[in-house]
Backbone bond lengths (Angstrom), bond angles and torsions (degrees), N, CA, C in turn:
res aa  C-N    CA-C-N  psi(-1)  N-CA   C-N-CA  omega(-1)  CA-C   N-CA-C  phi
1 Q - - - 1.393 - - 1.495 110.61 -
2 G 1.271 115.19 136.83 1.487 122.87 -178.50 1.544 114.10 -123.60
3 P 1.253 117.63 -165.11 1.424 121.81 -176.18 1.569 106.15 -67.01
4 V 1.381 114.06 152.35 1.440 117.89 175.84 1.572 107.83 -133.48
5 S 1.405 115.51 166.20 1.389 118.29 173.07 1.550 106.99 -117.15
6 L 1.341 116.21 153.32 1.403 120.54 175.32 1.522 106.71 -103.97
7 A 1.340 117.58 148.95 1.478 122.36 167.08 1.501 113.24 -133.57
8 V 1.323 118.78 144.81 1.420 121.05 179.71 1.511 101.18 -143.55
9 R 1.281 115.10 129.56 1.591 118.27 177.59 1.476 109.02 -63.49
10 P 1.309 116.43 146.03 1.542 123.72 -172.69 1.481 110.22 -59.35
11 E 1.393 118.57 -34.12 1.403 119.49 -173.85 1.556 112.77 -76.79
12 K 1.351 114.16 -14.57 1.422 121.46 -179.56 1.520 114.51 -88.70
13 I 1.388 116.77 -9.02 1.439 120.66 178.59 1.518 113.67 -89.22
14 R 1.282 119.98 134.02 1.506 124.08 -177.27 1.580 102.09 -101.63
15 M 1.346 115.18 141.86 1.473 125.81 -176.95 1.535 103.77 -121.03
16 T 1.375 114.25 124.86 1.382 120.60 178.67 1.529 111.34 -141.30
17 A 1.344 117.08 150.21 1.460 119.42 173.23 1.511 116.41 -76.13
18 E 1.363 116.45 -29.15 1.360 124.08 176.58 1.510 113.55 -94.78
19 K 1.386 120.26 147.87 1.439 120.27 -177.69 1.519 108.88 -63.15
20 P 1.308 120.40 124.71 1.461 118.63 176.09 1.506 111.94 -77.87
21 D 1.421 113.35 165.29 1.460 118.92 177.15 1.540 104.34 -89.09
22 S 1.240 119.30 81.68 1.596 129.36 -176.50 1.405 109.15 -145.35
23 R 1.314 116.77 148.47 1.537 118.37 175.69 1.494 104.73 -96.38
24 L 1.341 119.14 -14.62 1.573 120.59 -179.28 1.536 104.13 -105.81
25 L 1.361 110.65 94.83 1.507 118.06 177.37 1.520 111.66 -153.28
26 V 1.251 109.94 166.05 1.545 120.83 176.86 1.457 109.23 -154.13
27 R 1.330 115.95 141.42 1.452 124.60 -178.90 1.555 107.02 -95.57
28 G 1.355 118.47 140.16 1.423 118.42 174.19 1.484 110.10 -157.95
29 R 1.417 113.74 -175.59 1.474 120.26 179.02 1.510 105.31 -116.95
30 I 1.373 118.32 137.45 1.410 127.17 172.47 1.565 107.75 -65.17
31 V 1.377 111.42 121.77 1.505 116.54 -179.68 1.530 110.61 -109.80
32 D 1.336 119.04 -21.94 1.394 122.20 -179.96 1.627 107.70 -156.23
33 W 1.439 110.06 143.32 1.450 115.68 -178.82 1.553 105.37 -144.70
34 A 1.338 110.12 117.70 1.529 117.12 -177.32 1.557 106.96 -118.41
35 Y 1.322 116.94 123.38 1.368 123.66 177.95 1.570 111.41 -95.23
36 Y 1.328 109.33 131.78 1.639 112.66 -175.74 1.456 104.91 -133.36
37 G 1.282 120.39 51.04 1.549 122.87 171.46 1.520 105.86 76.72
38 D 1.383 118.54 -101.77 1.471 119.65 -169.77 1.547 111.43 -81.03
39 T 1.376 115.01 -11.35 1.541 116.28 176.60 1.546 110.80 -133.85
40 S 1.189 115.03 159.68 1.519 122.43 168.84 1.547 109.59 -125.62
41 H 1.293 113.73 135.74 1.508 122.98 172.91 1.415 112.06 -100.14
42 I 1.235 119.84 122.58 1.518 124.00 -175.83 1.527 105.75 -125.64
43 R 1.399 113.19 140.29 1.464 125.01 173.96 1.547 107.09 -108.43
44 V 1.265 114.14 125.16 1.429 116.49 176.21 1.572 109.82 -123.64
45 Q 1.270 113.77 131.66 1.530 123.24 179.03 1.584 112.58 -95.72
46 P 1.349 112.42 105.69 1.462 114.34 176.71 1.582 111.90 -68.17
47 A 1.335 113.97 174.37 1.524 116.99 -177.90 1.543 107.39 -66.43
48 S 1.321 118.41 -30.43 1.512 117.01 174.10 1.520 105.59 -141.69
49 G 1.316 113.42 159.83 1.455 121.49 -177.89 1.563 114.21 86.90
50 P 1.275 113.44 175.37 1.531 118.47 -177.80 1.466 113.51 -66.46
51 P 1.355 121.83 164.02 1.467 125.78 170.19 1.480 109.39 -57.05
52 M 1.385 117.08 151.08 1.469 120.50 173.92 1.595 105.78 -117.45
53 S 1.310 108.81 143.95 1.532 116.84 179.79 1.507 106.31 -100.44
54 V 1.347 114.37 138.50 1.452 124.51 173.44 1.480 112.37 -126.81
55 T 1.275 117.55 137.25 1.494 121.67 176.84 1.596 106.32 -119.34
56 V 1.310 112.72 121.80 1.460 117.04 178.50 1.523 109.09 -122.65
57 Q 1.376 111.37 148.43 1.556 120.35 178.76 1.465 107.12 -81.05
58 N 1.297 115.16 136.02 1.443 120.70 178.65 1.528 106.94 -93.98
59 D 1.276 117.93 62.38 1.425 121.88 -172.07 1.594 112.00 -82.70
60 T 1.284 116.41 -16.18 1.494 122.09 174.18 1.545 106.38 -137.93
61 R 1.363 112.91 152.23 1.395 113.92 177.74 1.506 115.93 -56.82
62 S 1.342 121.25 -28.87 1.433 121.99 178.93 1.475 116.23 -68.45
63 T 1.337 116.64 -18.93 1.455 122.94 178.20 1.567 109.41 -54.50
64 I 1.318 116.24 -40.76 1.450 117.08 -174.57 1.523 112.89 -88.90
65 E 1.394 117.70 1.50 1.419 123.95 179.85 1.499 110.99 -111.50
66 N 1.381 117.82 8.90 1.460 121.88 178.17 1.461 115.70 -77.15
67 G 1.180 123.16 -4.80 1.400 125.52 -179.51 1.476 112.62 -178.97
68 D 1.283 116.02 170.59 1.491 121.31 -173.49 1.568 103.64 -152.07
69 V 1.401 116.17 158.59 1.409 123.06 175.32 1.483 110.82 -47.77
70 G 1.262 123.22 128.16 1.456 129.50 177.29 1.540 112.03 103.94
71 D 1.324 116.24 -21.02 1.451 120.17 -177.80 1.563 114.18 -68.93
72 Q 1.215 116.91 144.72 1.537 126.78 172.98 1.495 106.71 -81.12
73 V 1.301 113.48 129.41 1.532 117.57 179.16 1.554 109.26 -140.83
74 W 1.274 115.36 162.12 1.466 122.92 174.52 1.485 108.67 -108.29
75 L 1.357 114.15 135.02 1.449 123.57 175.08 1.514 108.04 -113.36
76 S 1.353 111.93 130.72 1.491 116.86 -179.90 1.453 109.01 -143.46
77 W 1.383 116.41 159.56 1.442 124.00 -177.20 1.578 113.64 -156.38
78 R 1.245 115.21 162.67 1.474 118.91 -179.08 1.594 112.00 -83.84
79 A 1.380 114.25 146.38 1.399 116.79 -175.72 1.548 113.12 -56.10
80 E 1.368 116.80 -38.91 1.332 124.73 -176.78 1.565 114.39 -66.01
81 D 1.420 115.42 -15.70 1.389 118.44 178.16 1.520 112.91 -95.75
82 T 1.365 118.33 8.53 1.354 123.45 -175.11 1.577 107.14 -99.84
83 L 1.419 113.36 131.01 1.491 118.10 171.10 1.497 109.04 -105.70
84 V 1.326 114.26 140.25 1.439 122.99 175.10 1.456 111.34 -101.09
85 L 1.341 116.61 123.15 1.550 117.52 -175.25 1.435 105.56 -119.96
86 D 1.386 118.44 133.21 1.469 125.86 171.87 1.539 105.94 -66.29
87 R 1.331 112.26 144.76 1.504 117.44 175.51 1.405 113.18 -84.14
């Protein structure tokens, strides 16, 4: 067994300001936020590793007000949404 990479689809990642009750999480800073009507695409830079992409539904007006470029956020996801990739 060697190193592996993990993959999670952007729409499966939950973004919150408060630390969630999850073991699968990472903290990072929002570096880009693009609004596309019904969805927003957000790039978050963790303390280490490559940037992560998050897709959120703009189902309420507050969805697009939950963060801004430069804000610290938590990203979390469910174990069943994680793909393990051999390097």
